[in-house]
C-alpha positions in Angstrom: -1.3 17.6 0.7 -0.1 14.2 1.6 -2.1 11.1 1.1 -1.7 7.4 2.1 -2.0 4.0 0.7 -1.3 0.4 1.7 2.0 -1.4 0.3 3.8 -4.5 1.2 5.2 -4.7 4.7 8.8 -3.2 4.4 9.9 -6.3 6.3 9.6 -8.4 3.3 10.1 -5.6 0.8 13.8 -4.7 1.8 14.6 -7.7 4.2 12.6 -10.5 2.5 11.2 -11.9 5.7 8.7 -14.7 4.6 6.7 -14.0 7.7 5.7 -10.7 6.1 5.4 -11.7 2.6 1.5 -10.9 2.8 1.4 -8.1 5.3 0.7 -4.6 4.8 1.8 -1.1 6.0 0.8 2.5 5.5 3.0 4.7 3.2 2.8 8.3 2.9 2.6 9.7 -0.6 2.7 13.0 -2.3 0.4 14.2 -5.2 2.4 12.9 -7.9 2.7 9.5 -6.5 -1.1 9.7 -5.5 -2.1 9.8 -9.2 0.4 6.7 -10.1 -1.1 4.6 -7.2 -4.5 5.3 -8.3 -4.0 4.5 -11.9 -2.4 1.2 -10.7 -5.5 0.1 -8.9 -4.5 1.3 -5.2 -6.5 3.1 -2.8 -5.6 6.7 -1.4 -6.6 7.4 1.9 -7.1 11.0 3.7 -5.3 10.1 6.7 -2.9 7.7 8.3 -5.3 6.4 10.7 -7.8 5.4 7.7 -5.3 3.6 5.9 -4.4 1.6 9.1 -8.1 0.7 9.6 -8.3 -0.4 6.2 -5.5 -3.0 6.9 -7.7 -5.4 8.9 -9.1 -8.0 6.7 -7.9 -6.4 3.4 -7.8 -8.9 0.4 -6.3 -8.3 -3.0 -2.7 -8.7 -4.7 0.4 -6.3 -5.0 0.9 -4.4 -8.1 4.3 -3.8 -10.1 4.3 -0.1 -8.9 6.6 0.4 -5.8 6.3 3.3 -3.6 9.4 3.8 -1.5 10.6 0.3 -2.6 7.6 -1.6 -1.4 4.5 -2.9 -3.9 1.4 -1.0 -4.0 -1.5 -3.1 -2.5 -4.6 -3.2 -5.0 -7.9 -4.5 -3.0 -10.0 -7.2 -4.6 -13.3 -6.0 -5.8 -16.3 -6.7 -3.4 
């Protein structure tokens, strides 16, 4: 079963475009990756749509854990 998480936008993660430094995008992950995302403090979503909706107004920081080359987003508490 696939799950989804939020990561730093690929335009910054791979192309270093400064306009996307704080931007997020949805990343599909498998079960073993989900365990590592959760351990790093990242959020897990059952659907792509649920993850996409979480981007609006998201605040937090990026973990050192990378999924598909992009840092996992960790939402601030509250």
